[in-house]
N, C-alpha and C positions, 0 to 999 in steps of 0.2 A: 286487488283481486277479490273474487267473490267469496272465497274461503275466509279471508280476513274480515270482510264486511259482515258475514254471518256470525263469526265469533264475537266481533265487537258488539253486534246487536244483542246477542244472547247475554253477554256480560252486563249490558245496561238493563236488560229486562230482569235479570237475576237480582240486580241491586234494588229493583222496585217491586219484586214479587211479593204478593200477599197470599199466604197459604190458607187463609180462611176463606178467601174468594178467588180461587185459581181461574185465570182466564186462559185463552188459547194463543197468547202472543208468542210463546216459545215453541210452537209446533212447526213442522215442515210445511204444512199447508199455508199457514199464515205468512211465513217468510217467503214462500214461493210467490205469493201475491205482492208482497212488499218490494221484492227485488226483481219481479217479473222474469222468473226462471221456472223451469219445470220442477214439480215437487220431487221427482226422483233424483234430480241433480242436487237439490238441497239435502235430501236424505243421505245421499252418497257422501257428501262432504262432512256432514255432521257425524255420521256413524264412524267415519275414520278417526274422529277426534274423541269418540267415547272411550273412556279409560285413560285418556291423556288430559286434555284441558276441560273436557265435558263429562257429564254423566246424564243418563236419561231415565225417565219413568214411563213404563209401558202402559199408560192409560190410553184411552181412545179419544182424541189422537195422542200420539206419543209426545211427551214434554222433554225439552232439553234445557240443561242448566250449566252455568259456569261453575266448576267445582271449587275454585279458589275463592270466588266471591261468596258462594253459598257457605263455605266454611267460615269466612269472616263474619257473616251475618247470623248464622245459625250454629252449625256444628260440622265436623269433618265427615263427609260421606265415605263409607268404607268400600263401597262396591261401584262398579261402573254402570250397572243396570238394576233397576228396581221394578218389581211387578206392579206396584201401586204407590200412591202417596202414603197410604197407611203403612206399607212396609218400610218406606223411607223414614218416617218419623217413629216407627216402632224400633228401628235401629238406635235412634237417639235415646228412646226410653230405656232400651236394654243397656246402652252404654252408661246411662245414669245409674241404673240398678247395679251394674258391676262396680261403679265408682263407690256407691254406698256400701256395697259388700266389702270393698277393700278397706273401708274405714270401720267396719264392724268386726270386732275381735273374734267372734265366733264364726261368722260367715267367711272370714278370710282364712280359716284353718283348712289345711289340706284334707279333703274328704268331706267338706261341709255339705256338699250336694251329692255325696256318694255314701261311703261307709259310715260316716258320722252324722248323717242326716237325722236319723231317729234320735241319736244322743243329744244333738243340739236342740231338737224340739222339746225333749224332756227338760233340758237345762233351762230353756227360756220359760217353760212352765214354772219351774222352781223360782227363778229370779223375779218374775213378775207377780209372784204370790204376795199378797199384802203383808205388811209389817216386816217380819224378819225372814221372809221367804221360806220355802220348804227345804229341810236338810237333804243333802244329796250324797249318795254313795257312788264313787267312781270305782268300778270293778274291772280289773284286767291284769295281765301278766306284767312282770318287771320290764320296764323300758317301753311300755306301750304308749306312754304319753299322758299319764294321769296327772302328774305334777304340772305339766304344761297346760293341760285342760283346766286345772284349778285356777291357774293364773289368768287364763283367758276368761273364765267365768267372772273373776274379779274385774278385769278390764271392761268386760261387757256391762257389768252392773254400773260401773262409773260412767261409761259412755252413754248409758240411757238414763242417767240421773237417779238410779235406784240407790246408789251409794254416792256420797259427796266426793268431790275432788280431794285427794290426800287422805281418804279414809284408810285406816290401817289394814294391811294384809299380813297376817301372821301365819307362819308355817311351823308345825311341830311334827317331827319325825319320831313316832312312838317307838320305832325299832331301836333308837339310840338308848332307850331305857328298858330294854327287854329284860335285863337281869336285876332291875331295881324298880319294882312296881310303885313303891312309896315315892320315889323321886319323880316318876312319871306323873303321878297324881298331884304331887305338890306343884310341879311346873304348870300343870293344866289349870288347877283350881286355886292355887296359892296355898299359904299355910300361916298358922299363928305361932307365936312364941311357945316353945315347949312341945310342939306337935310331934317332934321326933328328935333324936340325938343330933345336935348341931343346929337346931332351929332356934337361934338366939334372938330372933325378932320376928315381926310379922311381914309377910311378903305377898304382893299381889301375883296372881297367876296370869296365864296367857289369855284366859277368857276375858278378864278385865282389860288386859292390854289391847284386845281386839274389839272392845266396845265401840259400836258405831261403824264397824267394818266387817271383815271376813276372817275366819279362822280355818286353816286347812290342816287337817289331821291326817298325815300320811302313815301308812302301815298301822291303821287304827285297830286292827285285830289284836295288837299287843296290849290293849286295855284289858285289865282283869274284870271280873264280874262286878266288883264293888264300884270301880270307876265307870263301868257302863251304866250302872244304876244311877250314879250321880249325874252322868251326862244326859241320861234319859230325862231326869227331872228338869234339867236345864232346857232341853229341847222342848219339853212339854209345857213348862211354865215360865221359862226365862229366869229362873232363880237357881242359886247354888250356895254351898257352904265351902269355906276354905278348909283345908286339912287341919284337923284338931279342934274345929268348932262343933259345938253341940246345940247351939241355939242361934236364932237370927238367920237372916238370908241376905245375900247380895244379889243385885240385879245387873244384867248387861244385855245390850241389844246387838247380838252377833249372828251373822249368817255363817252356817256351818257347812263345810264341804269335807267329806271323808274319802279316803282311798284305801283299798286293800287288794292284795293279790290272792287272798284265801277265799275258800268257800264260805258264804255268809252264814248259812244255816248251822255249820259246824263250829263257828267261832264267835257267834254273838247270841245274846239272850233274845228269846222271842219277843219279850216286852220292848227291848231296844229296837229290834228290826221293825216292829209295828209302827214305831215313831219316825222311821225313815222311809217315806212312801216312794221315793224315786231312786231307783238303782240304774245307773248308766253303765252300759257295757262298752268298754273301750277295746276294740278288736286288736288282735295281734297284727304285726306288720304284714305277714304273709296272707292274712285274711282280707287285706285292704285293696287287693287287686294290683295288677302290673302298673296301671297308669298312675295310681296314687304313690306307689313305691318310687316310680321315676320322679315324681314331683318332689318327694323328700330328698332324693339323691341330688337333684338340681339345686334345691334350697341349701343343702349342707355344703355343696361345692362352692356356691356363691358366697356363703358366709366365710369360708376359709379364704377364698380369693380376696375378699375385702380385708380380712385380718392380716393376711400376708402381703397384700398389695401386689399380687402377681396374677397374670392371666394363665389359666390352665387349659391345655388342649387334652380333652379326655376321650380316649378311643371308644368306639361302639362296643368293643368286647368288654372293656372295663364296666361300662354302664350295664350291659346285660348280665355280667357276672355278679355285680352288686344287687341288681334287681332280682336275680334268681336265687341268691343265697338265703338260706333260712337262718337269720340272725336270732339266736336264742334270747338275746337281750333286746330284741325288737328295735324300735326307732332309736332308742338310746345307744345301742351297740352299733347300729348303722352309722349314726352321727360320729361316734368315737372312731370307727374304722376309717371314715372319710377324713376326719381330723388328723389321724395318724398318717394316713396315706399322703395327704398334702404336706404335712410337716416333714416327713422323711424325704420326699422328693425335693422340697424346698431347700432342705439342708444340703443336698447334693448339688443344687443348681442355683445358689443364691445370686450368682452374677447374671442369670438369664431373666429377661422380662416375661418370656412365655415358657412355661414348663410343661413338658409332655408327660401324660400319665398313660402307661401302657399295661398290658396284662401282667408283665413280669414284676410290676411294682406292687401288686396286690399281696396281701398276707398269704403265707403258704397254705393255710387252711382252705381258703377260697380257691386257690389254684389247684389244689389237690382234688377238691370237689368237682371242679370243671373237668379235670382229667378223667375222673371216674364216671362222669355222667355226660354222655355225648349230647343228650337233649338240651343241656345248658350252654353248649359251646357257642352256637351261632344263631343270632337273629339278624334282622336287617337294620339295627340301630346304626346311625351315622355318628362320626366323630363330632363332638360338641365343644365349642370354644366358650369357656367361662371367664368372664372379666369381672372386675369389681363393680362395673356398671350394669351387669346382667340382672334381669329379673326372672324369678322362677317361671312365671307364666309365659315368658318369651324365649327362654333358653332353648327349648326344643319341645316338640310334641312327642308323646308316648304312643307310638303307633301299634295298633293291632294288625293282625295279618289282613283283615278285611279292609281297614283304612288305608293300608299300603296299596292294595289292589285299586281302591277307589281313587286315591291320588294319582296313581300311575295311569289310570284310565283318562283323567282329564289332561295329564301331560301329553299322552298320545294324541288325544283329540285336538288339542291346541297345535301340536306339531303337524298333524295331518292337514288342518285347516290352513296354517301358514304356508305349507308347501303348495297346497291347492291354489291359494291366492297368488303366490309368487311365481309358480311354474306354469299355472294355467292348464293343468291336464284335465281330462274329461270328467264330467260330473259323476258318471256311473262309477268311475275308478275311485273318486273321492268317497262316494257313498259306500262302496264295497269295503274300503279300508276302515271307515268309521263303524260300519255294521260289525265287522270282524272284531274290532277292539271292544265294542260294547258286549257282544255275545260272549267273548272270552271272559270278561269281568263278571257277567251274570253267571256263567258256568262255575267260576271260582266261588262266588257267593253261595250258590246252591250246594256245591260240594262241601264248603266249609261248614254250612249250617247243618247238612246231613250228617256230619261227624258228631254233632252234639245231640243229646237226647231231646225229643220233642217237648217243648214247654207249653204251658197254658198260653203265654204271650204269643208264641209262634202260631199256635192254633187260632188265636184271636185275630192275629194279623192276616192269616190266610183266609179266614172267614170274612173279614172286612173287605179284603181285596176282591174276593169272589163276588160279594154283593155289588161292589163298584163296577166290576166287569159286566155283570148281568145288566145293570142300569145302562151302561154305555152301549152294550150290544143292542138293547131294545130301542133306546132313544136315538141312536145313530145308525141303526140298521147295518151293523157290522158283526163279525163273528170271530172270536179268538178261541184257540185250542187250549187244552189243559196244560200243555207245556208252557204256553205263554203266561198263563195264570201263575204257574210255579215260579217262573223267572221274575215276574213283577212282584210277587209276594216276597221273594228273597230280597229284592232291592228295597222294598218298603220296610221290611223287617230290619234291614241294615240302617236305613235312614231313621227309623224309630228309635234305635239304640245309639245313634250318633247325632245328637242335635246340631243344627247348623252353627250354633254359637261356638261350639268346640272344634268344628271341623276345619282342618288346615287345607284340605283339598277342595274340590268342587268349584274351582274358578276357571272360567273361560272368558275369552275376550268378548267385548260388547259386539264387535263386528260378527263374530260367529253366532251369537245369540240372535242378532238381527237377521242374519242369513237363514238360520233354521226357521225362524218365525215366518219369513217370507216364502220359503220353499216347501215347508212341511206344515202348512196351515191345518190340514185335517188332523194330522197326528198330534199337533200341539193342542188342538181343541179336545181331542180324546183324553189326553193326559190331564189337562186342566179340569175336565169334567170329573175324572176320577179323583183328583185332589180335592175338589169341592166336597165330595162325600167323605173321603178318608180323613181330612183334617179335623172333622168333627168327632171322629171315632178314635183317632190315634194321636200320639204326642209328636205331631209333625210340624216343623217350622222350617220349610225348605224354600230355596230360591229357584229362579228360572234355570240357573246353571245346574242345580241338583236334578231337575226334571229332564234336562237335555238328553241323557242316555236313554230314557224311556221313549222320548220322541223319536230318536234315531232307531231304537229297537222296533217300535211300532211301524216305522217307515219300512224297515227291512222285511216285515211280515207280508207286505203287499196284500192287505186284507180285502181288497176289492173282489167282487164276485167273479168267478171263473166259469162262465157258461160253456156248455158243450163237452164237459168231461165228468167222469165218475167222481163222486164224493167219497172220501175215505175216512174211516174212524178206527182208532186203535183202542181196544178195551182190555184191561188186564187187572188182575188182583194185585194188591199191594199199595203202599202209600204213594209211590211215584213211579211205578214200573212203566205204565203206559206213557206217561209224560216223558220219561227218560228216552224210551225208544223213539217216540215221535220227534223229540227234540233233535236226536242224532240224525234221524232220517231226513228231517226238514233241512238241517244244516248241510248235509251232504248233497241234497237235491237243490240247495240254494233257493228254496221256495217253500211256502207253507202248504204242504199237500195234506198232511194228516191233522185231524183233531184228536185229542187224547181224552180218555175217560179213565181216571184212576178209581179203583174199587178196593179200599181198605177192607179188612176182614169184617169190621163192624158196620160197614155201609150196607144199606138195604137195597135190594134189587129194584124196589119201586122208585128209588131216587134215580137210579141209572136209566130206567125206562122213561121216567118223566123228562130227564135231560134229552134223551134221544127223540122223544116226541116233539119237544120244543125245537130241536134242531131240524127235524123234518118239516115242521111248519114254516120255518124261516128260510129254508134253502131250496134252490132249484135242483131237484133230484131226477130230472128227466133222463139223464144218462146212467142212472142206477146208483146204488149205494153199496160200498164195500166195507164189511167189518172184518178187522183182523183181531182175533181174540186169543187169550192164552189157553184156558181150559175150563172145564166144569160148567157151572150154571150159566155162564155168559153165552154158551152155545144155544141156550134155549130162549134167548131174547126174542127171536123172531115170532115166537108164539104170542108174546105180549103185544107185538106190533102188527100182527097180521090184519087186523081190522082197518088200519089206517094206511097201509102201504098200497100204493098204486104204481109202483115201479119195481124193476128187478132188484133183488137184494142178494148179496153173496156174503156168506160167513165162512171165514177160513180159520182153522184152529192152529194151535201151537205157534203163535207169533214169535218171531225172532227179528233182530235188527236187520239181518241179511234179507229176510223175506220182506220187511217193510221197505227197504231201499229198492228191491226189485219191483215191488208193486207200485211204489211211488214213481219210478221211472216210466212205467207204463201208463199210469194216470196222467202224468205230465205230457206224454205223447198222444193222449186221447185215444188209447186203446179201448175197444169195446169190453164191457164187463166180462162177457164169456171168454174172450181171448186172454184177459188178465188171469182168469182162473186156470185155463189150460197151461199157460206159461209158468204160473206159480207152481203148479204140480210138477212141471218138468224141472224147474230151477231148484226146487227144494227137496229133491230126493235125498234120502238118508245116505250119507257116506260113512264108511267105517274102516277101521284098520286095527288089527291086533298087534300089540307091541309087547314083546317078551323081554324080561330083564336080562341084561348081559351079566355074565359071571366075571367079575373083575378080580384080577390077582392083586394081592397085597403089594403095594409099592414099597420097595426097600432100597436103602443105601448100605452097601457092604463095607466093613472096615477089615483090614488084614495087616499082619506083621510077620516078618520072616522069623522072629524070635519066639513066636507062640501066641496063644489066645489071650494071655494076660495083658500084653501090650496092646493087642487089637481091641481088647475090652476098654482099655483106657482111652484109646482113640474114639471108640464108639461113644463113650460118655461125653467127650468133647463135642462131637458132632451132634449128638442127640440134644444137647443143651441149646443149640442155636436154632433148632426147628420148632416153631410154635406148636403148642399142644393141639390146636384145632386143625392142623394140616395132617392128613392121613398118610404119613410117610414113616416107616419104621427103620431104625438103624440096627443092623445085625453084625456081630463080630465073628470072624473066622481066622484061623491061622493060615499061613501061606500054603502049607502042605495039603490042607483040606481042599482049598480052592484049586490047587494044581491037580487034584485027582479028578479024572474026567467024569466018573460016575457021580461024584458029589456035585460037580459043576452042572451036569445035565439036570440033576434033581432040583438044584436051586433055580435054574432057568425055567424049568417046567412049573415049579410051585410059586415063584415070585416074579413080579415085574421089576427087574433090577434096573435101577436108574443109573448107578455108577458105583465105582469102588474107590475108597480113599485109604491109603496106607503107605507103608515104607517101601514096598516092592510091588511091581505089577504082576498079578496072577494071570493076565492075558486071557480073560474070559471073552469069548467070541462076541463081537459087536458091542461090548460094554466099555464105556469111557473110564479111564483110570486117572485119578488126581493124586500126585505125590503129596505126602504129608508136609514136606518142607515148603511147598507152594502155598498150602493152606496157612501155615504158620507165618510165612513172610508176607502174606496178603496178595500173592500173585495168582490166586486160583479163581478170581472173580468170574472170568469168562467161562472157564470150564464148569463152575458151579451153575452158571446161568444155562449152559448147554444141556446139562443133565436134568435140570429142574423145569425148564421152559415147556416141555410137552405136558406137564401135569398141573402146574400152578401159574398164576398170573405174574406179570412182570413186577407189580407192586409188592407181592408177597416174596418174590425172589430177592428184591431189594431189601425187604425187611430181614430175611435170613442172612443176607450178606452183611447188613449192619450189625446183626447179632454176632456174626462170625468175627468181624473186625474188632468189635467191642470186647468179646470174650478173650480173644488172644491178647489184646492190649492190656486188659485187666490183669491177666495172669503174669504178664511181664512187668506191670506197674506195681503190683502188690508189694513186692520186696523193696521197692524204691521209696515209698512214701511212709513217713512216720507220724506226721501231724494230720494230714487231710483224710477225710472219709473217701475211700476209693470210689464207691458207687456215686456219691454226689459230684465229685470232681469230673467223673466220666460223663455224667449227665450234662454238666455245664460245657465240657469240651465238645460233646456231640452237638449241642445247640450252636456253638461257635462254628463248627465245621459246616453245618447246614447253611448257616448265614453266609459263610464265605462262598459256598457253591452257588447260592442264589445271586450274590453280588457279582461273582466272576463269570457266571453263566456256563461253567463247566464243572463236571463231576471230578472229584479227587479219586485217585486209584486206591485200592485197598492197602497196598504197601505204604503209600503216603499217609493214609489215615492212621494206620498203626503207629508209624513213626511220630505223627503229630500227637496222638493220644498220650504216648509215653513222654515225649519231650515237653508238652504243655503241662502235663500233670506234675512233672518234676519242676518245671518253670514256676508254677503257682506256689509250690512249697518253698522254692528258693526266694521268691519275692516276699512271702510271709515271714521268712527267716531274715529278710533284708540282706540277702547275699546273692544278688543277681550276677550273671555273667556280664561283665562291663566291657570286655574287649571284643571287637568285631573288625575283621580286616577292611581297611579303607572305608571307614564308616561315613566320612564326609562325602565321598563320591557316591556311596550308596544312597545317602539322604538326598543328594541333589538329582540323581538320575532315576530314582525309583519312587518318585513322589506319589504317583497313582497307586502303585502296588502297596506302598506303606499305608496309605489311607484305607485301602480295602482291608488289610490285615487288622489295623487298629479298630475299624468299625466292627468287623466280625468278632474279634476277641475282646470287645469292650465288656461283654457279659462277665468275663473272668475278673476284669478290673472292678466292676460294680459289685459283684458277689463277694469278693474277698478284700475289697477296699485297698487295692494295690494299683500301681501304675507300671505297665510293661515298658521298660526302657527301649530305646532305639536299637541297642545291641541285640536284645532278645528278639525284637521284630526281625532283625536281619537273619538270625538262625531259623526262625519260622519260615521266612522267605526262601531260604536255601532248601529246606525240607520240601516245601510245596513245589519248587522248581527242579528238584532232583540234583541239586548242586553238591 
């Protein structure tokens, strides 16, 4: 078959390929001649194999290579399509760089190219300084990683031959001698016989022990002034005296690294500080960014996985909770938390090869923080599987919101293309779906960036993209609107901050890229021309796949000249007001009708006029020009343009999105400019309506009792406790005789919006629902409570009140029964169990059932802790055999009680829970 012949040919040519002198033997043109078939046929077969057995390089003509043979001869290609041979071999260079970094103790640190970039540059300056290097201060809070950094400095020095293999690395924690300054000085510098009480001989200090290597002084602010002076002399001249010596000097060649958590100016002599020229700031964990925090989390989980020899399945909620928590002890506390978390779950699940880590396994402090801070609860992190073989860089990516949108876009585009190929639906339908996906992603990027304050980088990117647009417009004789500039700038701003080497998304099939190149040649050329300019101005290292969204976006704009109809421009004050209106209108009209000119407050009118003059010169305005403007000075633009205008011009004030859409529809249908004005005047008449506030009565629930207001007041307190404070419902108590008085009843009905009455006897108020107190206590009032509350609050809030009601009455009945357990805590645990059971069973439990379960399970937990469970259950063997599924549901739902209190619920107790649930 032809396909096999082509692949065999490419394999042989790849074996012989010389990349210093590339020929055209692996092109579709060459192979069409060799096998006497059409070039399109060859291209069709080969492109189907791209991403499988082949990869291609989009030179002119396109080159195809066998991926496996190429890997054997050179290196493994990571992508199916490359823009050039330079990009192909640049990937290899980048892979080698990453390999070198992995062997570099400093470059392999988390944050080496982020939060620690400056610190590492300072450290390298110190290490490579001749002779004994420059002394270094590591300054940062407890747990930030100063000790680890010191060790990496030593490893780096050995790695680069600055220190010999086996050179000493000595650590002295000065805090251990905080209360004995003499002992600290003697340990550091050594001492002679008789220097102090107990000095029975001469002893060398750590300076001498570290000779030829490195000495790390942690918590160095503990050195007193005398010791600082002595250390200063050593740093300055490389000499020192032992404690008790008054003459003679000792020499040592030692590289000094010091660390402190304290303010330098307040704790060190000026002379000492002047001798330490490099102060390296180690940032706190929360200052290191979400992505770096996630890298620490993965690294520590992998370490524990290797120590314990187990696989951990870590939920996304656990990852987000750890990444969002402010650990006072920084990296060190995070590591200890993960160590404790893994150890405790391992202790409970020793027999399991894979151990699940869920939100409930976290320390109470972190769970409490999540409960109080809704912003920390949910992100889009996925569950991660950590094995002893996992590597931090491949465990999972730490997604930003923008990168999630970016990856989702390519997933959608791949899916759309695969459906298009397999189902064969119309090209315009395929394009419309692609255009919608791209526009949606660009809108999200614009919105996400608009929430952040404008930065100098953002302004630089927008300016660079604007220059590229102007170049493309003039060189290719096309025109883009301001809203297009805004979308492209947002996209390039994203790419600038997310280098391709870190990007997990951005991959589409080689077939899709080939299809786009063939069908959207003009748009591809426009984007590539822009990239030629932008790559020199911005930190962009993008692939063809990264540019595909812009190719599709430009295709959706249909930028070709539309003769015979009015040209339309929106002008408005503000950073992106005109662009936003034009973007919405063009999207709704499914065509680029409007150009947009944004006018920030600091923008000069001359710039606006210059832009419009250039627009007039480049466009056919024979059908007129329509300006939609907001207000103020923009209305006077025509005075600046009167000398060059040879066509009718209309300027309409008070632009709105509705006006833009109306005008755009008429432009699209080729209405005359005069008719557009007349209809705009008709369509955009001011509409108004006066709305006066309603006088709302206070919503109340009445409580009453036949025996007087005292009991009614007690009932009022019970009901008032179950209604959340943010719900505007008041509970008011009356005795039965008051409510039975017609005049009192009428006054209440006129003054209040009475939702219902709860009490021991029905006062029979006209049209008002009555709920007997005994039904509330027994849990049978759920439907009646929902009936009286549903007109004024949502179903979710009613359910919340109902849960409070059940819980409050259960607590009151349970308080007298428990002697060991904390009532509130056991109620929280039981409540979680009941919710879990309802989810598993798919049905809600009645209030009366919940109350019975709260009381029974509370007492059950205490019985199990006392080791005195109920062991008898009628016909327990038959129950176990016939109710296997129900038993499993109950065990699963109530496992939280077992885990929390380290107990095991016996089958007999499961039986009684089953009876309560089923009303037996």
